[in-house]
Every structure is written in C-alpha cells, then in structure tokens.
LUMLUM-70805 format. One line per 4 residues: number of its first residue (from 1); their letters; for each residue x, z, y of C-alpha. Coordinates in nm, 4 decimals. Each point is the difference from the previous one (the first is absolute). Layout:
LUMLUM-70805
NUM) a) X/Z/Y  ...;
END
This chain:
LUMLUM-70805
1) mqps) 3.9891/2.1888/-1.5139  -0.2443/-0.2091/-0.2041  -0.0037/0.0718/-0.3724  -0.1155/-0.2629/-0.2431;
5) ssrl) -0.0529/-0.0425/-0.3762  -0.1720/-0.2344/-0.2325  -0.3348/0.1691/-0.0642  -0.0338/0.2326/0.3111;
9) nysf) -0.0385/-0.0169/0.3770  0.1261/0.2715/0.2295  -0.0963/0.1163/0.3554  0.0991/0.2937/0.2135;
13) itek) -0.2733/0.2731/-0.0140  -0.1534/0.1300/0.3202  -0.2836/0.2317/0.0805  -0.2292/-0.3000/-0.0335;
17) didd) 0.0566/0.0147/-0.3715  -0.1531/0.3464/-0.0235  -0.2997/-0.1140/-0.2101  0.2285/-0.1430/-0.2784;
21) lyql) 0.2210/0.3152/0.0162  -0.3015/0.2147/-0.0367  -0.1534/-0.1931/-0.2871  0.3285/0.0108/-0.1929;
25) dqdp) 0.0031/0.3795/0.0221  -0.3435/0.0404/-0.1465  0.1088/-0.0437/-0.3594  0.0954/0.3328/-0.1572;
29) avmk) 0.2419/-0.1817/-0.2404  0.1848/-0.1538/0.3076  0.0274/0.3511/0.1528  0.0897/0.1836/-0.3171;
33) ylng) 0.3774/0.0403/0.0660  -0.0491/0.0343/0.3814  -0.2439/0.2797/0.0289  -0.1444/0.0681/-0.3474;
37) gkpt) -0.2588/-0.2771/0.0266  -0.1913/0.1052/0.3137  -0.1373/-0.3020/0.2057  0.1235/-0.0051/0.3656;
41) tmee) -0.2652/0.0337/0.2590  -0.0306/-0.2426/0.2944  0.0746/0.2922/0.2262  0.3157/0.0710/-0.1804;
45) khtv) 0.0990/-0.3650/0.0370  -0.0559/0.0169/0.3763  0.1439/0.3401/0.0713  0.2905/0.0173/-0.2446;
49) flpr) 0.0838/-0.3320/-0.1668  -0.0078/-0.2337/0.3070  0.1895/0.2274/0.2335  0.2568/0.0719/-0.2624;
53) maky) 0.0381/-0.3804/-0.0689  0.0367/-0.0606/0.3735  0.3075/0.2318/0.0159  0.2082/-0.2354/-0.2177;
57) anke) -0.1575/-0.3392/0.0231  0.2397/-0.2572/0.1535  -0.0761/-0.3539/-0.1166  0.3350/-0.1398/0.1288;
61) kgwg) 0.1882/0.2435/-0.2179  -0.2437/-0.0483/-0.2854  -0.1153/0.3613/0.0084  -0.3580/0.0677/-0.0745;
65) lwkv) -0.2660/-0.0940/-0.2547  -0.0230/-0.3572/-0.1212  -0.3463/-0.1066/-0.1215  0.0027/-0.1887/-0.3306;
69) nike) -0.2606/-0.2637/-0.0725  -0.0290/-0.2387/-0.3016  0.0764/-0.3466/0.1322  -0.2556/-0.1792/-0.2192;
73) sgef) -0.3019/0.2189/0.0844  0.1117/0.1726/0.3257  -0.0983/0.3370/-0.1564  0.1639/0.3153/0.1396;
77) igwi) 0.1637/0.1856/-0.2802  0.2270/0.2539/0.1665  0.2991/0.0621/0.2169  0.3718/0.0526/0.0020;
81) lvrp) 0.1568/0.2724/0.2234  0.3385/-0.0573/0.1613  0.1539/0.2800/0.2209  0.3164/0.1949/0.0328;
85) mhff) 0.0503/0.2420/-0.2854  -0.0749/0.3595/0.0960  -0.1631/-0.1166/0.3248  -0.2265/0.3056/0.0234;
89) ndet) 0.2393/0.2741/-0.1002  0.3245/0.1778/0.0926  0.2080/-0.2129/-0.2381  -0.0319/-0.2999/0.2303;
93) dtqw) 0.2884/-0.2530/0.0032  -0.0026/-0.0810/0.3725  0.1794/-0.3293/-0.0665  -0.2978/-0.1051/-0.2148;
97) hnle) 0.2111/-0.1861/-0.2584  -0.2139/0.0986/-0.2948  -0.3638/-0.1330/-0.0087  -0.2727/0.1580/-0.2071;
101) lgwr) -0.2380/-0.2255/-0.1834  -0.3442/0.1161/-0.1066  -0.3113/-0.1734/-0.1279  -0.3684/0.0496/-0.0657;
105) fkqs) -0.2037/-0.2544/-0.1811  -0.3536/-0.0408/-0.1292  -0.0426/0.1026/-0.3625  -0.1364/-0.3518/-0.0806;
109) swgk) 0.3462/-0.1376/0.0907  0.2042/0.2390/-0.2150  0.2053/-0.1371/-0.2849  0.0292/-0.3454/0.1503;
113) gyat) 0.3410/0.0322/0.1633  -0.1437/-0.0170/0.3587  0.1669/0.3194/0.1215  0.3340/-0.1076/-0.1287;
117) eaan) -0.0424/-0.3519/0.1403  -0.1012/0.1350/0.3375  0.2663/0.2651/0.0274  0.2585/-0.2525/-0.1047;
121) alve) -0.1165/-0.2407/0.2713  0.0580/0.2727/0.2603  0.3383/0.1010/-0.1510  0.1140/-0.3676/0.0269;
125) qial) -0.0783/0.0145/0.3763  0.1629/0.3462/0.0451  0.3166/-0.1222/-0.1776  0.0421/-0.2616/0.2755;
129) mpey) 0.0473/0.2721/0.2603  0.3449/0.1313/-0.0088  -0.0855/0.3427/0.1445  -0.1782/0.1002/-0.3267;
133) this) 0.2238/0.1040/-0.2860  -0.2488/0.1584/-0.2434  -0.3632/-0.0044/-0.1131  -0.1616/0.3091/-0.1424;
137) aial) -0.3305/0.1208/-0.1434  -0.1464/0.3338/-0.1053  -0.2860/0.0800/-0.2427  -0.1353/0.2862/-0.2003;
141) kena) 0.1947/0.0024/-0.3360  -0.3329/-0.0510/-0.1795  -0.0704/-0.3290/0.1786  0.1443/-0.2395/-0.2573;
145) gsig) -0.1533/-0.3054/0.1777  0.1901/0.0615/0.3230  0.3168/0.0975/-0.1751  -0.0287/-0.3339/-0.2003;
149) vmek) -0.0223/-0.1927/0.3250  0.3073/0.1875/0.1351  0.1990/-0.0910/-0.3109  -0.1086/-0.3697/0.0100;
153) lgmt) 0.1307/-0.0035/0.3578  0.3382/0.1076/-0.1276  -0.0252/0.3555/0.1274  0.1576/0.2871/-0.2034;
157) fvke) -0.0908/0.3542/-0.0356  0.1955/0.2217/0.2427  -0.1657/0.3394/-0.0233  -0.3091/0.2150/-0.0421;
161) ymhn) -0.0623/0.2081/0.3057  -0.2550/0.1521/0.2429  -0.0868/-0.2762/0.2501  -0.0741/0.1522/0.3413;
165) dplg) -0.2711/-0.1520/0.2022  -0.2172/0.1439/0.2829  -0.3123/-0.0883/-0.2038  0.1284/0.2127/-0.2878;
169) dipa) 0.3075/0.0280/-0.2219  -0.0154/-0.1660/-0.3439  0.2183/0.0170/-0.3040  0.1376/-0.3518/-0.0299;
173) vyye) 0.2469/-0.2271/-0.1724  0.2225/-0.1938/0.2283  0.1136/-0.3529/-0.0913  0.2499/-0.2155/0.2070;
177) rkl) 0.1714/-0.3375/0.0028  0.2933/-0.1309/0.2079  -0.0838/-0.3306/0.1685;
END
C-alpha cells in the first residue's frame, strides 16, 4: 500500500521515527482529547506506544501508523492510524473487515485540511482491498475537529458508548462508513 495525495507524502512509521512521534506529543493542545493534555514521555513511547504499535503493524495489509509530511517543505506534521477496529478489546472482529482510522497532527497544521486529505489517501488504498468492507473512527464527543474529519470522510454517527481498551476505557462516539 502506498498512499498519495496532492500536498502530502506518506511513509510507514517504524521505531526509527520515535523522535517525531515524541515531539508531536509534547503539545498539550494535541494531547487534549487523548489524555487531558499531558505530554507523553520518551519512556512511555518506548515502553507503551512502540510495543503496542508493533502488535498491529503490518505494512502489506496497510495496518500501522503512516507518517505525513508536507511535500513542499518535507515537514513532518502528523500521522494516520490504520488498524482493525477493536483490535485491543473483546469486541474483536476476527475477520478484520472493519478498519479503524485515527490521526494526530501538529497544531500548526490544524484547519488546513491535512488530516482529511491524509485519511482520504489511506481510505482510497484500503478501498482497493476487497477484504475490507468498512472504515470506522472514534473520538470523544467534545472533539469537534476529529468528528469533522470523520464526517468529511463520509462516516456517519453510529453510537455513543464506552470504548474498551487495555490502556483505559473512554466514553466515545463511533462513526462508520461502508466502503
């Protein structure tokens, strides 16, 4: 899978990208709807984030984090997550037909359409693979920016629920779209 779009470049994230991942998480505004605005430590990146990412990363299937850079400047601005929905909880669809999208972008890139452009580039690639039938995303209901991206991707509200995750359960809104 190799996503492409007009303004952005994409590459599959590995542990070698740890410094960019760490820097992104240092902005309290970026972390606001993830953990209340607390910057992630480098130790957390090494002991929690990277091992967790390794459990679902599979470049051939498109599962993992996709680094997003601006073509013109080469600047790293964020990432897009692709993995089977409910990968880390008991609601797992063992057939993996439904892929979860997520995103985290630098505050300086907000409001410019980058998250939507990047997520859409991944969706275009996912849609070419017949084993995937749906894309989904979750967010806190207060996270209007992420919900806006979901809606621009053609996802519709399905439910408000308690999303179960080993790192902590969160009250979330769930959006989905058939491919």
